[in-house]
N, C-alpha and C positions, 0 to 999 in steps of 0.2 A: 705636618705628619706624613710620613712616607708610607705608601701602601706596601703591604707584604707581598712577596712573590706568589704565595699561595692564593691570595685574594685576586691578584692579576690573572693568575692561571684560571681561577674559577670564573672571572668575568669574561675571559676569552672563550671558555667552554660554553657560557650562556649565550654568546652571540649567535645570531642565525647563520645558516650555511651560506647565504648570499653575501654576507659581509666578509666571510673568510675566503671568498673566491679572489684569486690574484691572477692577473693577465700580464704577460710580458709585453713591453713596448718595443722590444727589439724585433728586427725583421727575421722571420724564420729562415734558418739556413739548412734545415734537414726536414725531409718528408716523414711520412708515417713509417717507412721502412728503414729509418735512420741513415738515409743516403743524402749526400749534399745536394742542395737545390741549385742548379746552374742558373746564371743570369742571362736572359735572352738579349742579344744585341741586334740581330737582323734575321730576316727570312728571305732566302734567295728566291728568284722567280721559279725555280724548279721545286720549291717547297722545302728546301734544306734549311734547318734551323742553325743559326750561327750564335754560339754562346761566348760569353766573356771568358778569356783564359784565366784560370785560377792562379793567383800569385803565390809564389813559393815563399813561405814565411822565413826560411833561412836566408834567402837572397835579400828579402826586405830588411832583415836585421843587419846584414852586411852592408847594405847601401847606407843605412842610417849611421852606422858606426864610421863608415868612410867619410860621410859628410861632417861628422863631429871633428875628425882630425883635419879636414880641409878648411873648415870655417873657424875652429877654435885653436888650431895649432896642434903640433904633434906632442907637445908637453902639457896637454889639457888635464890629464889625470894627475900628473905630478904637481901642477899648480893647485889643484883642489886639495891634494893631500897636505901640501905645505900650509894652505890657508886654514885647514882644520887643525893642524898641529901648533901653529904660532898664534898666540892670542893677539888681539888687536892692540896696536901700539898706543901707549898713553901719551897724551900731549903734555910736554914739559913746559912748565911756566917759565917764561923768560921775561922778567920785568923790564929788561932793557929794550926788547923789541915791541912790547905792548905800549900802546899810546893811551894816555888817560882819557876816560869817557867812552871808549869803544868796548862793545860786548865781547866776551870770551867765545872763541870759536872751537868747537869740538869736532874731532875727526869722525867721519861717518864710517860705519862698518860695512864693508862690501858683502853682498849676499846674492843668491840666485833668485830671480823673479818667479813668482807663482803664476799659474795660468790666469787667476783673477786679475792680478796686477798687469799682466801682459795684455789681457783683453781691455782693461781700462785705458792703458796707454794707447792701444790701437784705436779705440773710439775717440780719444782726444786728438790723435794725429791725423786720422783719415780725413776729416773735413778740411783741415788746413792743406793737406796734400792735394785734395781735389781742387781747392781754390787756386793753389799754385799751378796745378796742371792746366786749369782754364786760362789763367793769365798768360802762361807760356804759349798756349795754342792761339790766343788772340794776338799776341805779339808776332808770332810766326805768320799768321794770315795778313797782318798789317804790313809786315816786311815784304811779303810776296806781292802785295798790291802796289807798294811803292816802287819796287823794282820793275814791275810790269808797266807801270804808268810812265816811267822815264824813257822807255824805248819807243821808236816811231811805230804807230799803229797802222797796219796795212788796211787797205779798203776791203770791206767784207764782200765776199763772193757768195752768191746764192747757189744752191744746188740746182741742177736742171729741172727737177720737179719739186718745188718748194712745199707743195701741199701733199706730198706722198706720205702714206702711213708708215710708221716705224713699228715693227714687232718687237716687243720687249718680253722676254721669257723670264719667269720667276726662277731664281736659282733653286735647284733641288735641295730639300732639307738633308741634314746629315743622316747617317745610317741609324743612329740611335733614335732620332726623332721619328724616322719612318717606321722603325720597328714598334715604337710606342703607339703611333697612330694605327698601325695594323692590328696591334693588340686591342686597342679601343674598338676598332671597327668589328673585329671578329667577336669580341665580347658582347657588343651591342646586338649583333645579328644572332648570336647564340642565345642570348636572353630573350629576344623577340620570338625566335623559333620555339624555344621551350615554353614560353607563355602561350603561343598559339597551339602547341601540342597539348598542353594541359587543358586549354579551353575545349578543344575537340574531344579530348578524353573524358572530361567532365560531362559534356553534352551526350556522348555516347553512353556513359554510365547511367545518366538520368533517363535516357530513352529506354535502356534495357530494364531499369527498375520500374519504369512506367508500364512496360509490356508485362513484366512479371506480376505487378500489382493488378493489372487488368485481368489477367488470367486467374489469379487467386480470387479476385472479387467475384467473378462469375462462377467459379468452382464452389465457393462458399454459398452463393445464392442457390445453386442446384442442390447442394447438401441440405440446406434449410427447407427447400421445397420438397425434397425427398422425405424429410422428417415430418411432413404433413403440417408444417407451420404455415400460418396465413400470411400471404404477401399481398399488400394493397398498394395502389399507385400513390406515389408521393405528391404532395401539393406542388403547384408551380412556384418557382422562385418569385420573390417580391420584385415588382416592376415588370412582370411579363405582360405581353399584349393580351388583352381579354376581349377585344372587339370582335366584330363579325368577320369571319374569314381567318382569324388568327389561329395559329397552330397551338392547340391546347393539349397536345399529347404530353403525358408525363415522361420525364427523362430519367426517373429513378423510382424506387419502390421502398416501402416501409414494411416492417415485420410486426404483425399483430398477434400477441400471445395471450390476450385476455379471454375470459369466459364470455360466451355469446350473450347470456342474459344478465351480465353485470351492469351496474349503473354506468351512465356515460362518463362520470368522473374517473372510475377505475379503468374503463376501456381506453380513455385517453392516456392514462398513466401506463397502460400495458402496451406501449409502442416502442419499438427499437428500430435501429437502422444499421446498415453496413458502414464500416469505417471508410472514409474517403480513400481514393486510390493513392493519393500522395502520402498517406499515413499508413501504408501497408506494412511498414517495418514495426509498427506498434504491436504490443503483446496482445491487446484485445481487439479482435476483428469486428466485434459488435459494440455498438454504443447505445446506451439507454439514457436519454436526456432527463427523464423525470423519475429516475430510480431513487428510492429513499433508503434502501439497504437496511430494512428493519424486518424482524421475524417475530412471530407470535409464540410465546412460551406459556405453557400451562403449569401452574404450581398448586400443590395440595399440601395443606398444613393440618396434621392430625394431632390432637391432644390426648395423651394416654391417661390412664387412671391415676398415675403419680404426678400428673401436671406437666410432664415434659412434652415439648413440641418437637415434632418430626416433620420436616419439610422436604418434599421431593419435587423435581421438575421433569418436564417432558424432554425427551432426547431429540435435539435438533440435528438433522442430517443435512449436509451441504450437497445438493445434487450436481454442483458444478465440478466436473471431472477434467476440465481443460478443453473440452470439445465445444463445437457450436451448439449442439443439442443440450449439453450440460449447462452452458451459460443461459440459454433460453429457459430451461426448466428452473434454474435458480431464480431468475427474474420473475417467472410466472408464479412460483411459490410465494415470493414476497408480496406480489399484488393480491393473490387470493387470500393470504392471511391478513392483509390489511383490510380487505373487504369483510372478512369474517369479524374482525375486531370492531369495525364500524357498526355492523348489525348487532353485535353483543352490547355495544353502548346504548343503542336504541331500546333493546329489550330489558337491560338491567334495571332501568328506572321503573318498570311496571311488573315486577315479579310478584306473584300472589303469595308464595310460600317462603320467601327468603328476603333478607335485607342486603343492600349493596351500596358500595361507594365507588363513584366513577370519577376519573380524572382524564387528562389528555391521552396518556399512554398506559393507564393502569385501571383495572377493574377488580375490586375486592368484594366477594360475595360470601356471606355466612350461610353456607348450604345446610348446616346441621348444628347440633349442639356442640360437637367437638371437631367439626370439619370446616375449613376455610378454603375457598377456591379463588385463585388469582389468575387473571389474564393480563399479560403485559407485552408491550412491544419493545423489544430489545434490539440493540445494534447487531446486525448480522455478522460483523467481523469478530465480535468478542463473545457471541452467544455460544459458548462451548461448555459442556458439563465438566466439572472437576472430577478427577479420577476417584477420589474417596467419597463422592457425594452419593447418598442413598437414592435408589431408583424405585419408583412405584409404577407398575404397569398400568394403573388406572389413569395416570397422566397421559401416557401415550394413547390409551384407548379414547380418552376425551378429545385429544388432539385430532385423531383420525375420524372420530364421529362427527366433529364439527365440519369437516370437509364433505362428508356424506350428507349431512343436513343442509349444507349450502347448495349442493347439487340438487337435492330434493326441492328446495325452494325455487331454484332456477327452472327446474322441469315443470313445477306447478304453475309458475308465471307464464311459461311458454305455452302450456296446454290451455290456460285460460285465455291467452291472447289469440291463439288459433281458433278457439271455440266461439269467439265473438261473432255476432252476425255482421254481415257486410253492410246492411241497410239499417240505420238507426232511426227510430221514430223521433220526430222533433219534439223537444220539450221533455223527453224521457231520458234520464241519465242513468247509466248502469252503475251499480255500487262498485267502489274501488276494491279490487281483489287484494286480500291480505295473504301474504305467503306464510307457509308454516313456520313456527318459531324454531330458533336454533338453541336458545339457552334453556328453555323450560324442560325439554327432555333430559338434558345433562343434569339439571338440578334434581329432577325426579329420580334419576339413577343414583346420584350421590346420597339423597335422603333415604332411598330404599336400601342402599348398602349399609348406612349407619343403623337404620331400623332393623335390618336383618341381623346385624351383629348383636344388638341388644336382645332380640328374641333368642338368638342362639346361646348367648351367655346365660339367660334365665333358664333355658331348657337344660343346658349343661350343668348348671348348679343343682337342679332338681335330680337329674340322672346321677350325679355324683353322690348326692345324699342317699338315694336308693341303694346304690352299690355299697355305700358305707354301712347301711343297715342290713345288708345281706340279701337284698332283693335284686334279682337279675333285671338289668335295664339296658336297652340298646337304642341308639338314636341314629337316624338317617336324615341327612340334610341334602336338599337339592335347591340351591338358591335360584337357579335359572332352569325353569321347567322346560323351556324350548331350547332347541339347538342353536348353535352360533349362526348358521345360515338363516334360520327363521328370524333371529334377532336383527341381523343386517337387513333382511327383506322388510321387516316392520319399520325400520328407519327410512326406507325408500318410499313407503306409501305416503299418501297425502296426510293421513291422520295417524299419529303415533299411537300404537297400542301399548297398554301398560305391561310391565315386566312382572312375571309371577313365578313363585316357587312353592315348595312344601317342605314340611318337617314331620317325621314320623317318630313317635316315642312308643316303644313296645316294652310293657311291664310284665315281668314274670312269665315271659313267653306265651302269654295268654291274651292280655288286653293291649289294644293298640289305640293310641291317640294321634289323630291326624290334624295338622294345622297347615293352612294355605296362606300365602302372602301375595300381595299385589302392590306395585309401586303407586305412590311413594311410601305410604305407611298404612296399608290396609291388612288386617289380620283376621282370619276366619277359622273357627274351631268346628270341626266336623265330628259330632258326637253320635252315638247310636240312636239317641232319642231326639236330637235336634241339631240345628246348625246355628252357631252363635257368632256374631261379629264382635271382636274385641277392640276396644278403643284405647286402652292404655296398658302399660306393662304391669301395673298393680292388678288390673283385672285379669291379665294372663296368669299372674302368680296365684291368684285366688282360684282360678279355674283348674290349674294344675294341682293345687292342693286338694281341691274337692275330688277330682277324678282319681288321683292317686289314693286318697283315703277310701273312696268307694271300691277301688280295685283291691286294696288290702283287706277291707271288711269282707268282701266276697271270698277272698282267699282264706280268711280265717273261718268262714262258714264251711267252705269245702273241707278244710282240715278237720273241723269239728264233726262234720257229718261222717267222715271216715273213721274218726276215733270212737264215736258214739253209736256205731252201727249195731252193737250187741245189745244196747239198752233201748233201741228204737228212739233215739233222740232226734230232735228237729232243730235245725239252725236256719236263721234268716237274718236279713239286714233291715234294721229300722232306719229308714231314710230321714225321718223327722228328727230323731235324736242323734243319728249318725253313729249307731252302735251295731255290733253283731250280737244277736240274741240266740242262746241255745236252751232247749227245753227237753227234759226227759222225766220219767216217773219220779215225782217227789222232789224235783230240783229245777231251778231256773237260773241260767248263767247269762 
């Protein structure tokens, strides 16, 4: 089966580019400027280059044609034309000349030899010609020996100084050989000089790069120190002399960016170093050997009344802006958030008012009836919020509050450590100091938020019913009675104070009902005659119904007193039966 040309063309197009590369084996005869390259024959002592003269192609063709007429005769072309025109003669059978038993001989057709046949004939004849040449030379030498031996031999005469040295000079090579040797010598020297120049150039470039790297190294170190980052001496290399009198001076420094009161595990993790001078060309001038590149993300899942889930995440910002200070801040943020996560794991198992599920990199807490709180360690490279993802400011508030609570725990531990007495009584051990919690204030805030929403919904429902009935009702809410500065300051104290708020319900522009709240779920009703603590939403509903009914009954009494003023009527509220009673002469209503 013969492949089609299209298939061959497609196979050629599929071949790689290196298979399509073709190199000519002929000697180049033109340079890049399309000029003929002359062939060097010799170099004169004064440096003049002698080139081979270029043969004239017209003269060469004339010489070859002249040789054809001299060697093959002047009628060479006529003979060739006759041989092409006349067919080869057929041998005639002559039975008289043929002898019985002999094979028939056929005339051979003369033809011109091809280069292959000429080369084969030359290879067959050359050994025989060399053998004949050797035999003739041997016969000549033998004949010369025989002729010399037949003549009388004279007595040998010694020179006056038979042991004198004879100087033999080697014949000088021909011009072409000397030119070739000169080219080899010049080429070798040129290659050696170029190699030496490249070596010196590479060494000079490395020295310059080392100098630039050294300057950049110390400039970066000064920038880091100016940014108030901690520099500590680096440990001595392995194998350094540690005996008496040995030089124990540190030759380098490390960068410590951890918090002062952090556990030793996280302080060891918060150590970086400057990149080595030989790697100054790298993109990162700082190296963090123990960096894990994980960030803490806070997520809130709220369940609405129709059963739909809405999840929002905290916004993670990357403080690394390409500078040294930005790289250190990014590494410090990762270590601080990992420490926060480790403390959250310890506290999540002993929460008094919420249930939790803890894994290696995830904490799930049921903070309320319809609120789920999640803390998770995510990869810092992919922890980016999607553009269409809903945002809840509460997630960012919790994320920032965790940092404040961690600093509060560190300051408390430091104050307790500094207040310890320097002299301890033997046998008397001081109790271990417990730092303030991180997770419980966050859970209290979330529970208070959900509790406040339930209280607000109940009050809004009652106010809407009053408006629908034609009774003027106005509501004022203040979930956070304190200012933001007071709230932040309360988080910085050793003991977290509860968050409080209040709600005011004014009915018919005359009666006011005041309710105060406190985290996580404390509700107090301030009535004119008493102050009551409300433990459930159903109790709150009953209280609102009773107070609104009382207000309406008193309003009815006022209206009745105004209408019955001519008949001297009396109106009052019967608290036992829950009715408004009106009396005048001869009638009771």
